[in-house]
C-alpha positions in Angstrom: 0.0 -10.3 -17.2 3.4 -11.0 -19.4 4.6 -8.1 -21.5 6.3 -8.9 -24.3 8.8 -5.8 -24.5 12.1 -4.8 -22.9 12.4 -1.1 -20.9 15.1 -0.3 -23.5 14.6 3.2 -24.1 17.6 6.0 -23.3 18.4 9.8 -24.4 21.5 11.4 -25.3 22.5 14.7 -25.2 23.8 16.5 -28.2 27.7 16.3 -26.8 27.2 12.7 -26.0 28.0 12.8 -22.7 24.9 12.0 -20.5 23.1 9.1 -21.2 18.9 9.8 -19.4 17.9 6.1 -18.2 13.8 6.9 -19.8 11.5 5.6 -16.8 7.6 6.9 -17.7 6.2 9.5 -16.0 9.5 11.1 -13.6 10.0 14.1 -15.2 11.1 12.6 -18.3 10.4 15.6 -20.6 12.0 18.1 -18.3 14.8 16.4 -18.5 15.0 16.1 -22.6 14.6 19.7 -22.7 16.9 20.8 -20.3 19.7 18.6 -21.9 18.3 19.2 -25.4 17.4 15.4 -25.8 14.4 15.3 -27.0 14.4 12.9 -30.3 18.0 11.8 -29.4 16.7 8.5 -28.5 18.9 5.0 -28.3 18.7 1.8 -27.2 20.2 1.0 -24.2 22.1 -1.9 -25.5 23.4 0.2 -28.3 24.9 3.0 -26.1 25.4 1.6 -22.3 29.6 0.8 -23.3 30.1 4.5 -24.4 31.1 5.4 -21.2 28.6 8.3 -20.8 27.5 9.6 -17.5 24.3 8.4 -16.5 21.2 10.0 -15.1 17.8 8.7 -13.6 15.1 10.8 -12.0 13.1 8.4 -9.4 9.8 9.8 -8.2 7.7 9.1 -4.9 5.9 5.9 -5.7 2.9 7.6 -4.4 2.7 11.0 -7.0 3.7 8.7 -9.8 0.8 6.1 -9.5 -1.4 9.2 -9.4 0.3 10.7 -12.1 -0.2 7.4 -14.7 -3.2 6.6 -13.5 -3.9 10.3 -15.0 -1.8 9.5 -18.1 -4.2 6.1 -19.0 -7.2 8.1 -19.1 -5.9 10.0 -21.9 -5.8 7.2 -24.1 -2.3 7.8 -25.4 -0.2 5.5 -27.1 2.5 8.0 -28.5 3.3 5.2 -31.2 4.2 2.5 -28.6 0.8 0.5 -28.6 2.7 -2.2 -27.1 3.6 -0.3 -24.4 0.3 1.6 -24.1 -2.7 -0.8 -25.2 -5.4 2.0 -25.3 -7.6 -1.0 -26.6 -7.6 -2.4 -22.9 -8.1 0.9 -21.0 -10.8 2.0 -22.4 -12.6 -1.8 -21.2 -11.8 -1.0 -18.1 -14.8 -0.4 -15.2 -12.1 2.4 -14.3 -11.9 4.3 -17.2 -15.5 3.9 -17.8 -16.2 5.6 -14.5 -13.4 8.6 -14.9 -15.8 11.2 -14.4 -15.6 9.7 -10.1 -12.4 10.1 -9.5 -12.3 8.2 -6.2 -14.3 5.5 -7.1 -12.2 5.1 -10.7 -8.6 5.3 -8.9 -9.7 2.3 -6.5 -11.1 0.5 -9.5 -7.8 1.3 -11.3 -5.6 -0.3 -8.2 -7.9 -3.5 -8.0 -7.4 -3.7 -11.5 -3.3 -3.7 -11.7 -3.3 -5.7 -8.3 -5.4 -8.7 -10.1 -4.3 -8.2 -13.6 -0.5 -7.0 -13.7 1.0 -3.9 -14.6 -0.8 -4.0 -18.4 0.9 -0.7 -19.6 4.3 0.7 -19.2 3.6 3.9 -17.4 2.4 1.3 -14.2 5.4 -0.8 -14.4 7.6 -0.3 -11.1 10.3 2.0 -11.3 13.0 -0.7 -10.7 11.8 -2.4 -13.4 13.2 0.2 -15.7 16.5 -0.7 -14.3 16.6 -4.0 -14.0 15.5 -4.7 -17.7 18.7 -2.9 -18.6 20.4 -5.2 -15.9 21.7 -2.5 -13.7 20.7 -1.3 -10.3 20.2 2.2 -8.7 23.7 2.2 -7.5 24.6 2.1 -11.3 23.5 5.4 -11.7 26.1 8.2 -11.8 23.8 10.7 -11.0 20.2 10.3 -9.4 17.6 13.0 -9.0 14.2 13.5 -7.2 11.3 14.7 -8.6 10.3 16.1 -5.7 13.6 18.2 -5.4 14.2 18.2 -9.0 15.0 22.0 -9.5 17.7 21.6 -6.1 19.3 18.6 -8.2 19.4 20.1 -11.0 21.4 22.9 -10.1 23.9 20.8 -8.4 24.3 18.9 -11.6 24.6 22.0 -13.1 27.4 23.5 -11.1 29.2 19.7 -10.8 29.9 19.2 -14.7 29.7 23.2 -15.7 26.5 23.8 -18.0 24.2 26.3 -18.4 21.2 24.6 -19.2 17.7 25.4 -17.0 15.2 23.3 -16.0 11.4 23.8 -16.1 9.3 20.8 -14.4 6.4 20.1 -17.3 3.5 18.0 -15.0 0.4 18.0 -17.8 -1.2 16.2 -14.8 -4.9 17.7 -14.0 -3.7 19.2 -10.6 -7.3 19.4 -8.7 -7.6 15.1 -9.5 -3.8 15.2 -8.0 -4.7 17.3 -5.2 -7.9 14.8 -4.5 -5.8 11.7 -5.1 -3.3 12.7 -2.7 -5.7 14.0 0.1 -7.9 10.3 -0.3 -4.6 8.2 -0.1 -3.2 10.0 2.6 -6.2 9.9 4.8 -6.8 6.3 4.3 -4.3 3.9 5.6 -5.8 0.9 4.0 -5.3 2.7 0.1 -2.0 3.4 1.1 -1.1 0.2 2.2 -2.3 -1.4 -1.2 -0.2 0.9 -3.0 2.9 0.4 -0.7 2.0 -3.5 -1.1 1.8 -2.7 -5.0 5.0 -1.1 -5.4 7.1 -2.5 -2.5 10.8 -2.6 -4.3 10.0 1.1 -5.5 9.0 2.8 -1.8 12.4 1.2 -0.8 14.3 2.5 -3.2 12.9 5.9 -2.9 12.8 6.0 0.7 16.3 4.7 0.8 17.5 7.7 -1.4 15.8 10.3 0.3 17.2 9.4 3.4 20.8 9.4 2.1 20.5 12.4 -0.1 
């Protein structure tokens, strides 16, 4: 399914020192709150040459796909219907069977495997970079969601800022735990996800390995 939009959103702090590359389902709200970026939205092409320090948060692709799946079931478009076409989601089998999480999640994986990344939250993380003509190597400060507090503390010291970060997660923890366990205990399903998000896994594994 070919998309008709670019992933060009970013957020800037009040002093215009930092710019956050916005990747959906990657602790964006936590970062925006910590750096007072809420509402300070810019298009990447209008800010990329301003000499700001670029920030980006990368997430374990397995955990991100679970979060993305749960987000879709909420049928929220947040004013971006072209990026979050809820009229497509509500007609899918995985939405109709949402009360059976394992079965529904399998249908969801099969759907995006066959139909492509129809919703922006399902897109690979690397796409949010390539749409801007950059790679992860171009980012000044990279955070990992699974060590966000630790990474942010180092960031605070380096740039002498006083902000605190609180990791906001609106996913259903029981469903997340159930699906995490299901994936880890089913090599076939795990391999399916790895194949779908091959480039994301390579990027994430490299970042984690290199600290």
